[in-house]
Structure formats: C-alpha cells, structure tokens
N, C-alpha and C positions, 0 to 999 in steps of 0.2 A: 826370767819370763815364765809365767804360769802356763799350765797345760792348756787351758782354754784359749789363751792367746796364740799358742803354737798351732792349735787346730785351725784357728781362724786364718792364720798366715798360710798354712798348708792348703786349705780350701781355696783361697784366692789364687794361689800359684798354679794349681792343677787345672784351672779353667782355660788357660791359654797354652799354646805350644812353647812360647818363650818362658812362661812361668814354670812349666814342667822341666824345661832344660835347666833353669837356675836351680830348681829343687833337686834334680838328679845330680847336678855337679857337686852338691854338698853331701851326698850320701855314699855309702859303701856299696860295693858290688855284691850281688847275692852269691851264695855258695851253689855252684852248678855242677850237675852230674857229668856233663860232657859238652863239647862244642855243638852249637846249633847245626842242624843238617845243612849242607851246602849242595844245592841242586846241580846235577851234572848232565842230565839227560839231553839238554838242548845242545850240548857239544856234539852229539852224534848226528842230529838232524838239522836241515836247513830251516831256519825260523823266518817266517814271512808275516809281516803285519798286513792284515786284510784292509783294504780301503773300505770306507762306508758303502754299504750296499753290495759289495762284491761277494760272490759265492766261491767257496773253496772247491772249485772244479778244475781238474788237471787232466791233460792228455798223458796217457801212459805209453812210453816208448819201449821200455824193457818188456820182453815177452816172458815174464816170470810172474809168479803169484805175488800180490801185494797184501799187506796185513795192516788193518786199520782198527783203531779203538772205536767201537761201535757207539750207537746212540746212547746218550746219558753216561757214557764212559764205563759201561757195565761189562763189556766183553770184547774179545778180539775177533774181527771179521776178516775172512780171507776173500780176496777178489782175484779171479783167475783170467777170465776171457775179456772183459770190457777193455777197450783202449782209452776210455775216459772214466776217471774216478772222481766221485764226490766224497769229500771228507766229512764225516759227522762232527759237528761242534758240540761240546759239552762243557759244563762248568765244574770247576774244582773250588770248593768253598771251605772256609773256616770261620767260626763265630765265637771268638774268645769273649768271656764275660767275667767281670771282677766285681765283687761286692765293694761298695764305696768305702766301707769301714776298713777293708784291707788296704786300699790305696793310701789311707792315712797311717796305717799301722806299719807297713813295710818300710824298711830303711833303704829302699832303692826305688827307681822309677818303674813301678809295676805296670803302668800303662804302656810304656815303651817296650818293656820286656814281653808283655802279652802280644804286642804287634809283631815283634821279632819271632816269637814262638809260632804265631799263626802263619807267618811267611814260610818258616821252616817246614811246617806241616803241609802246606800247599806244595812246596817244592818236592818234598818226599813223595807225595801222592802222584805228582806229575812224573817223577822218575820211575815209580812202580809201573805206570802204564807204558812208559818208553821201553823198559826192560821186558815187560810182558810181550810186546810186539816182537822183540828180538828172540825171546824164547819160543814164541809161536812159530817163527821161521825155522829155528833150530830143530823143533820137534816135528816139522813137516817132513815125511819121508821123501817127498819130491823136491826138497830144497836143493839148489844147484851145488852147494858146497857141503860136503859131508862133515859131520861132527868128528873132531879128533879126540880120541879117548886116551887119557893118561892115568896110569896107576901109580900112586905114590905122590911125589912132589912134582910141581911144575918144572918143565925142562925148556931150555932154549930151543931145542929141536922142535918141540910142539908149537911154539910160537912161530918159528920159521915156516913150518908146514902150513899153519893157518894163514900166515902172511902170503905164502905162495898161492893159496887158493883164491885170495882176493886180487892180488896183483896180476894174475894170469888173465884177468878180464880188463886189463888196462885201467885199473882203479888203484890209486895210491892209498895205502893204509894211513889213517890219520889218528885214530883213537883205539886204545885197548882198555876195556872196562873190566874191573875185577874187584873182589872183596879183599879186605886187608889181610885176611888169613892166607890167601893165595899170593898176595904181593910179597909176603915175607920170604917165599921161596925165591922170588926174583932178586931180592936183596942179597942172596947168596951167590948170585952170578958174578962173573969176572967184571971188574970195573970198566974194561974195554967194551963190554956189552951194554951195561947199564949206565946211564948218565943222569944222576940225581939233579933235580933243580933246586933253586933256593927254597929254604924252609918257609919263608914268608909267602912265596907264590903258592906253595902247597896248601897252606891254610885258607887262602883266598879263592883258589880256583879248583882245588881237589886234584890238580895235576901234580903227581909226586915225582915223576921221572920221565925220561924219554928213552926209547929203544929203537934203533934203526931208523930214527927220524920221526917216530910216532909218539904220541902222548900216552903215558900210562895213567889212567884215571881210576882212583880208588873210591868206592862208595859202599856203605853198609847195606844199601838196598839191593845190590847185586848178590845173588845167593852164593854161599860158599861152594867152591868147586866149579863155578861157571865163569868162563872168561870169554868175552865177546871182542873179536878183532874186527874193527869196522873201518870202512873206507871213507872217502871224503863225503861230508854231509850232503852236498848237492847231488851226489850220485847214489844216495842211500835212502834217506827219508825226509819228511817235511813236517813242520809244525806250523800250520796257519793259525794266527792269533787274531781273534776278533776283538777281545777286550783283555789288555794286559792286567797284571795284578793291581787290583783297586781296593782301597781301604776307605770305608765310610762309617760314620758314627751310627751305632745301633744301641743307644742307651735304653734302659728299662727303669724309668723313674719310680714306677709303682713299687718295684721290688728293690729299689736302691742299688741298681746294678749299672756299672759302666761297661759298655760293650762295643764291639766293632764287627762289622760285616766285611769279610775279606773274600774276594773271589777273582777268578780269571775264566775266560771262555776261549777255548782253543780246540784244535783237532790234532791228532797224532797218527801218522801213518808211515809205514816202511814199504817202499814201492819197488825196491831193487835188491832181491836176495843175493845177487852176485857180489854185493859189496860187504858181505859179512861171513865170517867163519867162526864157529864156536869150538872152544876147547872144554871138554868135560873131564874133571879131575876126580878120581876115586881114591880116597886116602885109606891106607891099610894100617 
C-alpha cells in the first residue's frame, strides 16, 4: 500500500469515534514520562450536583471560620460571622490543540491522548484549590486545631495526635492526604499499624494504604512536609457542581488544528475547621 493510500485511510478513520478506536487499536503506546494525574481532592469534600437553577447557598451550623475558593477561582476567602454561606462558582478549563499533520504522523491515538491529558490538567488544578483551602485553615492562627510540628521523619505519634484533635469533636477521620516523600516514612512503620491495599486499587484511586481505619491518599499536589488529617466529607467541606467535566469540539480549520474545549463549573469550600488537623514536617 502506498503512502497516499495510507493517508486517505487514516483521514477517514479519524473522522468518527469508532474509526479512531479502530485506528488506535493497531498502534503502539507512546513513551510517557509518568502516569497521568489522578484527582483526589473530591475524596475530602461532599460533592453535590446542583439542580438546574439552584443556587449554592448553605446554612452554616458550625461556629467556626469557613474557607471558600473565591470568584473566578483566584483566591481563598474566609467567612466568619454569617450563618448562611454562598459558594462562588468558577470554571476550570483546558483547551488542547493538535496540528492535523501530527494526528497522521503519530503512531498512537493523539486525539484520545490529548483528551486524557486535558482531564488530568483539570483534575490537578481542582486539587490545587482543594488543598489551598486546607492550607488556609492550617495557617489561620484562630484555627480550632493547632498544627502539629515534627522534626525529622513522620512518626506514628504525630498521626495519632492529629487523629485525636479531629475525633475529640465526634468526627471520624476518613482521609489522610500527603506527598509520596512523606508516605515513604509511613512505609517504615510496623505492619500492624499500616495496612497496604491492593496495588491495582492504588493506581485507580490514589489510596495506597489504610491506617486506624482511615485512607492514606498520596498526591504530588500536596506539598512535601504537609500532611492533612481530615474527617468525614459531610462534616468537612463541600463541592457544589453546576457543570461536570464536559468536552466539546473546538477545531480551528483555518490553521488546520484539531482542538477540544474542556471545562467544569463548580465551587469549593471548607466550612468546618474542627474536622482537620495538619502535621508540618521539617526535615533535617
């Protein structure tokens, strides 16, 4: 088969999802630097799909400061006195574009790969905002639970102390978020303390182990040296979602670009500081 004929077949296949699937099945996988980012921030907060026309307005029962991602997702806003909170909704977007010539030149499904990469970018940005709200709580001198400082490696005693700060408020600890650099210290704990989960589950959910009945969640978005011990999502924070992750075509025929517009619209807020304690690790 000559080159022109191959190009014609490729062009016809990439026009439809079924054709791209057939085309991708015959190709090799690309050489990748690392696994795509797996979003974990929604494990910490209660996720609520907003009905059409509904506003993200909530009554605040806890008499503590709330921390919300502000308008357009640019900053963290603290709310102290009001008993009713309005969450600001904002968009997180990604706009991958691929030259049409590269679609034909690559030996893998470049279109599908670009969509996967765009989803990972949106998930990573969402997590940055989730952990920014946690850090805002930890940095507030009026936070109900004081930061626990550790010099050297992470210790089981530090986790137990943070655990106690949360559970003394009748809130069960459900998730412990940390960077992989800090998780390696936990791997040195006694096997009676650490309960590793199946490797396949780790890759799909980012939950790598459980300790005292809580999930240990590892993410590269969590800063090294910061460990967030969080209570049950319904008593901690909320993510109202107006529009879940949506992918629409955004081609640019004039410049021969195949593109996608990917976005989600949501709010992020932490309304109960009693449900989190932070461990700050200083390595020597």
